[in-house]
MARPA-265917 format. One line per 8 residues: number of its first residue (from 0); their letters; for each residue x, y, z of C-alpha. Coordinates in Angstrom, 1 decimal. Each point is the difference from the previous one (the first is absolute). Example, Ala and Ser with C-alpha at 12.3 -4.5 7.8 and 13.67 -1.06 7.14 Angstrom:
<rs>
0 = as = 12.3,-4.5,7.8; 1.4,3.4,-0.7
</rs>
This chain:
<rs>
0 = msreeysv = 0.0,0.0,0.0; 2.7,2.4,0.8; 1.7,-0.6,-3.3; -3.2,0.7,-1.9; -0.5,3.2,2.0; 3.5,1.1,-0.7; -0.5,-0.5,-3.7; -3.1,2.1,0.0
8 = vvemddep = 1.8,2.8,1.8; 2.8,-0.1,-2.6; -2.5,0.3,-2.9; -1.8,2.9,1.7; 3.3,1.8,0.3; 1.1,-0.6,-3.6; -3.3,1.3,-1.5; 0.8,3.8,0.4
16 = arreelef = 3.3,-0.5,-1.6; -1.5,-1.7,-3.0; -2.6,2.8,-0.3; 2.9,2.5,-0.2; 1.6,-2.0,-2.8; -3.3,-0.1,-1.9; -0.7,3.7,0.2; 0.1,2.1,-3.2
24 = qdfsstsg = 3.0,2.2,-0.4; -0.2,3.6,-1.1; 2.5,0.9,-2.7; -1.5,3.4,-0.8; 2.5,1.9,2.1; 3.0,1.8,-1.5; 2.5,-2.4,1.6; 1.2,-3.3,-1.4
32 = vggkiakd = -1.0,-1.6,-3.3; -3.6,1.3,0.2; 1.3,3.6,0.3; 2.2,-0.5,-3.0; -2.9,-1.4,-2.1; -2.2,3.0,1.0; 2.7,2.5,-0.9; 0.6,-1.7,-3.4
40 = rqatsnnd = -3.7,0.1,-0.8; -0.2,3.7,1.0; 3.1,0.9,-2.1; -1.5,-1.9,-3.0; -3.3,1.9,0.3; 1.8,3.3,0.2; 2.2,-0.7,-3.0; -3.0,-0.9,-2.2
48 = gfnnasff = -1.2,3.6,0.0; -2.5,1.3,-2.6; -0.2,-3.1,-2.1; -1.2,-2.2,2.9; -2.8,2.2,1.3; -2.3,-3.0,0.1; 2.2,-1.4,2.8; -1.8,2.3,2.4
56 = dshqsirn = -3.5,-1.1,-1.1; -0.9,-2.9,2.3; -2.7,-1.2,-2.5; 2.2,0.1,-3.1; 1.2,-3.6,0.3; -3.5,-1.3,0.7; -1.3,2.0,-3.0; 2.7,-1.4,-2.3
64 = esqggsyp = -0.6,-3.6,1.0; -3.8,0.3,-0.3; -0.2,2.1,-3.2; 2.6,-1.4,-2.3; 3.1,-1.2,1.7; -0.7,-3.7,-0.9; -1.0,0.7,-3.7; 2.4,-0.1,-3.0
72 = lwsveyya = 1.1,3.2,-1.7; -2.0,-0.6,-3.2; -3.3,-0.6,1.8; -2.8,2.5,0.3; -0.3,-0.7,3.8; 3.6,1.2,0.5; -0.9,3.5,-1.3; -3.4,0.2,1.8
80 = ryfdvdtt = 1.6,1.4,3.2; 1.1,3.1,-2.0; -3.7,0.7,-0.7; -1.0,-0.3,3.7; -0.9,3.7,0.5; -3.3,1.7,0.6; -1.4,3.1,-1.7; 1.0,2.2,2.9
88 = qvlerask = 3.7,-0.9,-0.3; 0.0,0.5,-3.8; -1.8,3.4,0.2; 2.4,1.1,2.8; 3.1,-0.9,-2.1; -1.5,1.6,-3.1; -0.7,3.2,1.9; 3.5,0.1,1.4
96 = slfpkdsf = 1.4,0.0,-3.5; -2.0,3.2,-0.8; 1.4,1.7,3.1; 3.4,-1.6,0.4; 0.9,1.2,3.5; 0.6,-3.3,1.7; 2.3,-2.8,-1.2; -1.8,-2.6,-2.1
104 = vdivrsnp = 2.0,-2.8,1.6; -1.2,1.1,3.4; -3.6,0.0,-1.2; 0.3,-3.5,-1.6; 2.2,-1.3,2.8; 0.2,-3.8,-0.2; -3.0,-0.5,-2.2; 0.7,1.0,-3.6
112 = dlygpfwi = -2.7,-0.8,-2.5; -0.5,-0.4,-3.7; -3.7,0.8,0.1; 0.5,3.8,-0.4; 2.9,-0.2,-2.4; -2.2,-2.2,-2.3; -3.4,1.7,0.2; 1.2,3.7,0.0
120 = pttvifll = 1.9,-0.3,-3.4; -2.9,-2.0,-1.4; -2.5,2.7,1.0; 2.3,2.7,-1.4; 0.1,-1.9,-3.4; -3.8,-0.2,-0.3; -0.5,3.6,1.2; 2.5,1.2,-2.6
128 = fvtatiak = -1.7,-1.9,-2.7; -3.5,1.1,0.9; 0.9,3.7,0.5; 2.0,0.2,-3.2; -2.8,-1.6,-1.9; -2.6,2.4,1.5; 2.2,3.0,-0.7; 0.6,-1.1,-3.7
136 = fisdkdsp = -3.8,-0.6,-0.4; -0.8,3.5,1.4; 2.5,1.7,-2.3; -0.8,-2.1,-3.0; -3.2,-2.1,-0.1; 1.2,-1.8,-3.1; 3.1,-1.3,1.8; -0.2,-3.8,0.3
144 = ydfiilsf = 0.8,-2.0,3.1; 3.7,-0.6,0.3; 0.6,-3.3,1.8; 3.6,0.0,-1.0; 0.6,2.7,2.6; -1.4,-2.4,2.7; 2.6,-2.6,-1.0; 2.7,2.6,0.0
152 = gfaaiyty = -1.2,1.1,3.5; 0.3,-3.6,1.3; 3.5,-0.4,-1.4; 1.4,3.4,1.0; -1.5,0.3,3.6; 0.6,-3.7,1.0; 3.6,0.2,-1.4; 0.6,3.1,2.1
160 = sfgmpfiv = -1.8,-1.1,3.2; 1.6,-3.5,0.0; 3.0,0.2,-2.3; 1.5,3.1,1.5; 0.0,-1.4,3.6; 2.0,-3.0,-1.2; 2.5,2.2,-1.8; 0.4,2.3,3.1
168 = wgalkyfg = 0.2,-3.0,2.3; 2.6,-1.7,-2.1; 2.1,3.2,-0.3; -0.2,0.6,3.8; 0.8,-3.6,0.7; 3.0,0.2,-2.3; 1.4,2.9,1.9; -0.6,-1.6,3.4
176 = cspslldt = -2.9,2.1,1.2; -2.1,-3.1,1.0; -3.4,1.2,-1.0; -3.3,-1.9,0.4; -1.6,-1.1,-3.2; -3.6,0.0,1.4; 0.5,3.4,1.5; 1.3,1.3,-3.4
184 = iglygysl = -2.9,-1.4,-1.9; -2.5,1.4,2.5; 1.8,3.4,-0.2; -0.4,0.3,-3.7; -3.5,-1.5,0.0; -1.4,2.4,2.6; 1.8,3.0,-1.7; -2.5,-0.2,-2.8
192 = tvwlpisi = -2.9,1.0,2.3; 0.5,3.6,-1.0; -0.8,-0.8,-3.6; -3.5,-1.1,0.9; -1.5,3.5,0.5; 2.3,1.5,-2.6; -1.4,-2.5,-2.6; -3.5,1.3,0.7
200 = inivpsdt = 0.8,3.7,0.1; 2.0,-0.1,-3.3; -3.3,-0.1,-1.9; 0.0,3.8,0.3; 0.4,1.9,-3.4; 3.2,1.8,1.0; 3.4,-1.4,-1.0; 1.7,2.4,2.4
208 = lrwvlviv = -2.0,-1.3,2.9; 0.8,-3.6,-1.1; 3.7,0.9,0.0; -0.3,1.4,3.5; -1.7,-3.2,1.3; 2.6,-2.2,-1.6; 2.8,2.0,1.7; -1.8,-0.2,3.3
216 = gfaisgff = -0.5,-3.7,-0.3; 3.7,-0.5,-0.9; 1.1,2.1,3.0; -2.2,-1.8,2.6; 0.7,-3.5,-1.2; 3.7,0.8,-0.7; 0.4,1.4,3.5; -1.7,-3.0,1.5
224 = itrnlypi = 2.3,-2.4,-1.8; 3.3,1.8,0.6; -0.8,0.8,3.7; -0.4,-3.7,0.8; 2.8,-1.2,-2.3; 2.6,2.5,1.2; 0.7,-1.7,3.4; 0.8,-3.2,-1.9
232 = isradskt = 1.9,1.7,-2.9; 2.1,2.0,2.5; 1.6,-3.2,1.2; 2.1,0.0,-3.2; 2.9,2.4,-0.5; -0.9,3.6,-0.8; 0.7,-0.2,-3.8; -2.0,-3.2,-0.4
240 = srlllifv = -2.9,1.3,2.1; -0.3,3.2,-2.1; 0.0,-2.0,-3.3; -2.7,-2.4,1.3; -2.1,2.9,1.2; 0.3,1.8,-3.4; -0.9,-3.3,-1.8; -3.2,-0.4,2.1
248 = lvahaafa = -1.1,3.7,-0.6; 0.8,-0.2,-3.8; -2.0,-3.2,-0.3; -2.9,1.5,1.9; 0.0,3.1,-2.1; 0.0,-2.1,-3.2; -3.1,-1.9,1.4; -1.8,3.3,0.7
256 = lllkfkff = 0.8,1.3,-3.5; -1.3,-3.2,-1.5; -3.3,0.4,1.7; -0.3,3.6,-1.1; 0.7,-0.6,-3.7; -1.8,-3.3,-0.3; -3.1,0.5,2.1; -0.3,3.7,0.8
264 = syqwkpkr = 0.7,1.5,-3.5; -3.2,0.7,-1.9; -1.2,3.1,-1.8; -3.4,1.4,0.6; -1.7,1.0,-3.2; -2.6,2.7,0.5; -3.0,-0.3,-2.1; -0.3,2.6,-2.8
272 = ahftsnif = -3.3,1.4,-1.0; -0.8,-0.3,-3.7; -2.1,2.8,-1.4; -1.7,-0.2,-3.3; -0.8,3.1,-2.0; -3.6,0.3,-1.1; 0.5,3.0,-2.1; -0.2,-1.7,-3.4
280 = kspy = -2.6,-2.5,1.1; -3.6,0.4,-1.1; -2.5,0.2,2.7; -2.3,-2.2,-2.0
</rs>
């Protein structure tokens, strides 16, 4: 009996020691291996900088996994996450392009979209075709419908709104500026917002006013593009950054002139009254 009691006493004494061994250890302090891991993670997040802004979004990883992270690049589902925006967000981003006070990247944050960059150029194309057709019909009722101008609008505006971002992105990438392709596409897509009201107002029968509107549209959209591209362009050396900035402005000026001469150039033909002399006509 005494031996059994002794064994029980020993087991009771060893139990607290075993519990101490099974307790979870806290490695979140700055000492030891855990502290080194925490410091390394903090340094990595600090070095990521502007290009890894989604690191601070706690829902970004969940969003990527649930919206397209498991789909291949060539599938429709992969690009569905870039259309996951509501009307309020699209209108806010479009309005900010008209009054470019804030940085576009700060507005977009970690949720760039392709919804606005697709539908805004598409709407501009149809507005340009409709207003140009109406203006030509008012100036000359015998003028036929010109569907070639619609095809030209698709080719010109889609090439600029999607082709130009790839060119700018490739040039900036070559010079080590590390731009974001989606942000660049969104920047050029939303910059066309100003041409929506201009397309409607350009029906007015005044070529001088149409020139003024084109210059205003070029100034607003050009300032919006250069203001947001300059922080990225400035990462290159001074000579390269100036050349890239001049290239962006020249390409944008060429686009504005293309709109003016192709869609906003029509002559109003005032109607002339035709009088017939009745002097030599017999009243009977």
